[in-house]
N, C-alpha and C positions, 0 to 999 in steps of 0.2 A: 661468387661474383666474378664476372669476366674481368681479366687483367687488362688494364689500359694504362696509358702514360700517366693518368691522374691517380692511379693507386699501385703503381710499381714500387715495390720496397726500395728504400734508399733513394732512388731517383725522385720519387714524389716529394721526399723530405728535402732534398737538395733544391728542387724546383719551387717549393714553397718558400724556402729561405731566399732564392734569387728573386722570386716575385715580390716578396715583402720589401726586400732591399731596393729593388728597381722602383717600386711605387714610392717608397720613401725619398729616394734620390731625385725623382722627377717631380715631387711635390704633390703626388696624387694620393688619395686615400679611399678606403672602402668603408662605408657605413652600413651596418646591418649584417645580414647573413642569410643563407638559405634556410627555409623551414625544415624541421625534422619530419619530412614526408617521404615516402618511398618513390612517388612519382609525380612529376609536374612538368610544365612547359615553361621554360624561362625566355622572356623576351628582352632584348637589350636595345635601347635607342637613346638619343639620336645616333644613327650610323652615318658618319661624315667623312671618314678618313681611312686610308689603308692602315694607319696606326691602331685603328679600333680593334683589329685582330690581336695585336700585341697586348693591348689593354685587357681585352677579353681573357686572353691566356693568364695574364698577371693576376686578374681578379679571381679566376677559377682556381689557380694554384694557391693563391693566398687564402681562399676559403676552404681549400682541401676538398673540392667537390669532384665527383666523378660524373662528367656530363657526356652527352651524345650530340652528334650533328648529322645532318642528312648529306649524303654524297651520291653522285650518279653511280650506278651499279658497275659501270666500266672500270672505274678506279679500283674497285675491290677485286676485279678479276685480272688485274695486271700483275706483273712480277712483284710490284710493291703493295699488293693488296693488303698484305698482313699489316703494313705500316698504317694504313688508313683505318683498319679495325683497331689497332693498338691506340690510335689517337682518338678513339670514341666514335668513329664513324659508323653509320647505319646505311647500307646500300639501299637506294631507291631505283626501281626500274621503270623508266618513263615510257617504255613500250608496252607495259602491262595494262590490260583494260581497267584494272583497278587503280585509281589515281594515287598521288603522293600522300594525300591525307589518310586514305585507307591503309596504305602500307605502314605509315607511321603509327596509326592507331593500333594495328595488329602488332607491331614491334613493341609498343608500350604494353599491350595486354599480355604478350609473351614473356615479359621481363619481371623479375621480382623488384628491381629498382631501375628507374628510368627517368633521367633528367635531360630533356631535349631543349637545345639552345637554338634560338631563331632571332634573326634580325628582321623585324616585321616590315621595315621600309624596302627590303629586298635589294637595295642599291645604296651607293654612297652619294649620289646626287640628290638635289633637293626634290622631295616628293610631298604631295598634299593628301595623298591617300595611301594607307598601308595595305599590304597584301593580308588577306584574312585566313591563310592556311594555318597559322599558329592557333587561331581561335577554333577553327573546326576540329583540329587535332585534339586540343584540350577538351572541347565539348563532347566529341564522339568517344573519347577515351575515358571520360568521366573524371578528369584530373584538373587541378587549379592551374592558373597562369600566375607565374611569379615575375615581378618587374625588376628589372635592372636598369636604373636610370642614370645616364651619363650627364653630369652637370659640369661642363667644360669651364664655366665661369669660376666655380669654387674649386675645380679639380677634385670632384668627389664622384664616386660611383656608389649610388644608394641601391641596396639589394634587399629583397625580403617582402615588399608589399605583395599580398596575395589577393587574387581576384578569381572568384568562382563564376564561370559563364552561366547565364540564365537562358531563357528561351527567347530573349529579345536581342538579336545580334547588333541591331543599329544602336540601341541605347548602350549596350555593353561596350561597343567599340568607342563610343563618345566618352564613356566613363574611363576606359583604359588609356585612351589618348589624352584625356585631361590630366592624368598623372604626369605626363611628360610635357605638358604645356609650359612654355617659357624656357625650357632647357635648350642649351646649345652644346653641341658635341665638341670633339677635339678640333674640328675645323668649322667655326661658326658660320662661314659664308655658305656651307652647304646644308645647314639646319633647315628642314622643311617647316612650312607653316601648319601648325596643328591647331 
Protein backbone atom coordinates (compact mmCIF):
# COMPACT_ATOMS: atom_id res chain seq x y z
CA UNK A 1 0.00 0.00 0.00
CA UNK A 2 1.25 3.46 -0.91
CA UNK A 3 2.40 5.55 2.07
CA UNK A 4 0.34 8.70 2.56
CA UNK A 5 -0.26 11.11 5.42
CA UNK A 6 -3.22 8.90 6.39
CA UNK A 7 -1.13 5.77 7.05
CA UNK A 8 2.31 7.13 7.99
CA UNK A 9 3.40 5.36 11.21
CA UNK A 10 3.26 7.47 14.39
CA UNK A 11 1.99 10.53 12.50
CA UNK A 12 -1.33 8.89 11.63
CA UNK A 13 -1.85 7.93 15.29
CA UNK A 14 -1.08 11.48 16.40
CA UNK A 15 -3.42 12.97 13.78
CA UNK A 16 -6.18 10.53 14.80
CA UNK A 17 -5.86 11.72 18.40
CA UNK A 18 -5.84 15.41 17.38
CA UNK A 19 -8.86 14.93 15.09
CA UNK A 20 -10.85 13.10 17.74
CA UNK A 21 -9.99 15.77 20.32
CA UNK A 22 -10.75 18.63 17.93
CA UNK A 23 -14.15 17.20 17.00
CA UNK A 24 -14.99 16.72 20.68
CA UNK A 25 -13.92 20.24 21.67
CA UNK A 26 -15.96 21.83 18.86
CA UNK A 27 -19.04 19.74 19.62
CA UNK A 28 -18.99 17.75 16.37
CA UNK A 29 -19.24 13.98 16.20
CA UNK A 30 -19.01 11.30 13.55
CA UNK A 31 -21.74 8.69 13.29
CA UNK A 32 -21.06 5.50 11.37
CA UNK A 33 -17.94 4.62 9.45
CA UNK A 34 -16.62 3.53 6.10
CA UNK A 35 -17.55 0.08 4.83
CA UNK A 36 -14.94 -2.66 4.77
CA UNK A 37 -14.57 -2.50 0.99
CA UNK A 38 -11.34 -2.07 -0.97
CA UNK A 39 -12.68 0.54 -3.40
CA UNK A 40 -15.43 3.17 -3.38
CA UNK A 41 -16.18 6.83 -4.06
CA UNK A 42 -17.05 9.02 -1.06
CA UNK A 43 -19.19 12.10 -1.58
CA UNK A 44 -19.58 14.73 1.12
CA UNK A 45 -22.28 17.40 1.25
CA UNK A 46 -23.45 20.02 1.84
CA UNK A 47 -20.21 21.86 1.05
CA UNK A 48 -20.74 25.39 2.38
CA UNK A 49 -17.56 26.70 3.98
CA UNK A 50 -13.76 26.78 3.85
CA UNK A 51 -13.98 24.99 7.21
CA UNK A 52 -15.42 21.96 5.37
CA UNK A 53 -11.88 20.93 4.40
CA UNK A 54 -10.77 21.01 8.03
CA UNK A 55 -13.90 19.02 8.94
CA UNK A 56 -13.15 16.54 6.14
CA UNK A 57 -9.62 15.98 7.47
CA UNK A 58 -10.89 15.57 11.03
CA UNK A 59 -13.44 12.96 9.93
CA UNK A 60 -10.91 11.10 7.78
CA UNK A 61 -8.26 11.04 10.52
CA UNK A 62 -10.90 10.10 13.10
CA UNK A 63 -11.99 7.13 10.96
CA UNK A 64 -8.38 6.22 10.13
CA UNK A 65 -9.17 6.11 6.42
CA UNK A 66 -6.59 6.25 3.62
CA UNK A 67 -8.32 8.41 1.02
CA UNK A 68 -7.47 9.96 -2.35
CA UNK A 69 -8.43 13.21 -4.07
CA UNK A 70 -8.04 14.60 -7.59
CA UNK A 71 -5.52 17.34 -8.28
CA UNK A 72 -4.31 19.00 -11.44
CA UNK A 73 -1.21 17.30 -12.84
CA UNK A 74 0.90 20.47 -12.66
CA UNK A 75 0.85 20.34 -8.84
CA UNK A 76 2.49 16.92 -8.90
CA UNK A 77 5.25 18.01 -11.29
CA UNK A 78 6.33 20.91 -9.07
CA UNK A 79 9.09 20.96 -6.46
CA UNK A 80 6.47 19.96 -3.87
CA UNK A 81 4.85 17.26 -6.00
CA UNK A 82 5.84 14.60 -3.46
CA UNK A 83 3.74 16.44 -0.85
CA UNK A 84 0.56 16.20 -2.92
CA UNK A 85 1.16 12.47 -3.51
CA UNK A 86 1.78 12.02 0.23
CA UNK A 87 -1.53 13.80 0.97
CA UNK A 88 -3.36 11.22 -1.17
CA UNK A 89 -3.50 13.18 -4.39
CA UNK A 90 -4.05 11.58 -7.78
CA UNK A 91 -2.85 13.74 -10.68
CA UNK A 92 -5.29 14.38 -13.52
CA UNK A 93 -4.17 15.92 -16.80
CA UNK A 94 -6.86 18.16 -18.23
CA UNK A 95 -5.01 18.40 -21.56
CA UNK A 96 -5.31 14.65 -22.26
CA UNK A 97 -8.00 13.55 -24.70
CA UNK A 98 -9.39 11.13 -22.13
CA UNK A 99 -11.34 13.09 -19.52
CA UNK A 100 -11.10 13.29 -15.76
CA UNK A 101 -13.63 10.50 -15.33
CA UNK A 102 -11.64 8.07 -17.48
CA UNK A 103 -8.39 8.96 -15.72
CA UNK A 104 -9.93 8.36 -12.29
CA UNK A 105 -11.56 5.11 -13.42
CA UNK A 106 -8.17 3.90 -14.59
CA UNK A 107 -6.50 4.97 -11.33
CA UNK A 108 -9.17 3.04 -9.42
CA UNK A 109 -8.72 -0.08 -11.56
CA UNK A 110 -4.92 0.07 -11.18
CA UNK A 111 -5.04 0.18 -7.36
CA UNK A 112 -5.70 -2.59 -4.85
CA UNK A 113 -7.33 -0.10 -2.45
CA UNK A 114 -8.88 3.14 -3.65
CA UNK A 115 -11.15 5.51 -1.71
CA UNK A 116 -11.77 8.65 -3.74
CA UNK A 117 -13.33 11.70 -2.03
CA UNK A 118 -15.39 14.24 -3.97
CA UNK A 119 -17.59 17.22 -3.09
CA UNK A 120 -20.39 16.80 -5.67
CA UNK A 121 -21.50 20.42 -5.43
CA UNK A 122 -18.12 21.49 -6.79
CA UNK A 123 -18.28 24.85 -4.99
CA UNK A 124 -19.04 26.36 -1.59
CA UNK A 125 -21.77 28.60 -3.00
CA UNK A 126 -25.45 27.68 -3.20
CA UNK A 127 -26.15 25.23 -6.05
CA UNK A 128 -29.29 23.50 -7.22
CA UNK A 129 -27.65 20.80 -9.33
CA UNK A 130 -24.66 18.62 -8.50
CA UNK A 131 -21.81 17.78 -10.82
CA UNK A 132 -22.11 14.15 -11.93
CA UNK A 133 -18.45 13.18 -12.27
CA UNK A 134 -18.51 11.19 -9.01
CA UNK A 135 -21.41 9.12 -10.34
CA UNK A 136 -19.71 8.37 -13.68
CA UNK A 137 -16.46 7.42 -11.93
CA UNK A 138 -18.25 5.00 -9.58
CA UNK A 139 -20.43 3.53 -12.34
CA UNK A 140 -17.59 3.05 -14.84
CA UNK A 141 -15.21 1.66 -12.21
CA UNK A 142 -17.89 -0.70 -10.87
CA UNK A 143 -17.64 0.61 -7.30
CA UNK A 144 -20.28 1.94 -4.88
CA UNK A 145 -20.83 5.50 -3.72
CA UNK A 146 -20.53 6.04 0.05
CA UNK A 147 -22.25 9.06 1.55
CA UNK A 148 -20.83 11.49 4.12
CA UNK A 149 -23.71 13.71 5.19
CA UNK A 150 -22.96 16.95 7.05
CA UNK A 151 -25.74 17.83 9.47
CA UNK A 152 -24.77 21.29 10.72
CA UNK A 153 -27.93 21.61 12.81
CA UNK A 154 -26.94 18.61 14.98
CA UNK A 155 -23.15 19.01 14.44
CA UNK A 156 -22.90 15.46 13.11
CA UNK A 157 -21.23 13.94 10.08
CA UNK A 158 -23.01 10.72 9.16
CA UNK A 159 -20.84 8.30 7.20
CA UNK A 160 -21.43 4.90 5.70
CA UNK A 161 -24.65 4.85 3.66
CA UNK A 162 -23.83 2.83 0.51
CA UNK A 163 -25.40 3.42 -2.89
CA UNK A 164 -24.76 1.20 -5.91
CA UNK A 165 -25.33 3.01 -9.23
CA UNK A 166 -27.85 1.46 -11.61
CA UNK A 167 -28.47 2.14 -15.30
CA UNK A 168 -30.81 5.06 -14.56
CA UNK A 169 -28.69 8.11 -13.73
CA UNK A 170 -31.64 10.49 -13.31
CA UNK A 171 -33.40 8.25 -10.78
CA UNK A 172 -30.09 7.51 -9.04
CA UNK A 173 -29.19 11.19 -8.68
CA UNK A 174 -32.62 11.92 -7.16
CA UNK A 175 -32.18 9.05 -4.70
CA UNK A 176 -28.66 10.09 -3.73
CA UNK A 177 -29.60 13.74 -3.29
CA UNK A 178 -32.63 12.65 -1.28
CA UNK A 179 -30.31 11.32 1.43
CA UNK A 180 -28.97 14.87 1.84
CA UNK A 181 -32.36 16.63 1.73
CA UNK A 182 -32.91 19.01 4.62
CA UNK A 183 -29.28 18.98 5.73
CA UNK A 184 -27.49 22.26 6.36
CA UNK A 185 -23.75 22.59 6.25
CA UNK A 186 -21.32 24.47 8.42
CA UNK A 187 -22.60 27.71 6.82
CA UNK A 188 -26.41 27.30 6.51
CA UNK A 189 -26.77 30.39 4.28
CA UNK A 190 -24.90 28.59 1.48
CA UNK A 191 -26.78 25.31 1.65
CA UNK A 192 -28.28 24.61 -1.78
CA UNK A 193 -31.83 23.56 -2.41
CA UNK A 194 -31.95 19.82 -3.02
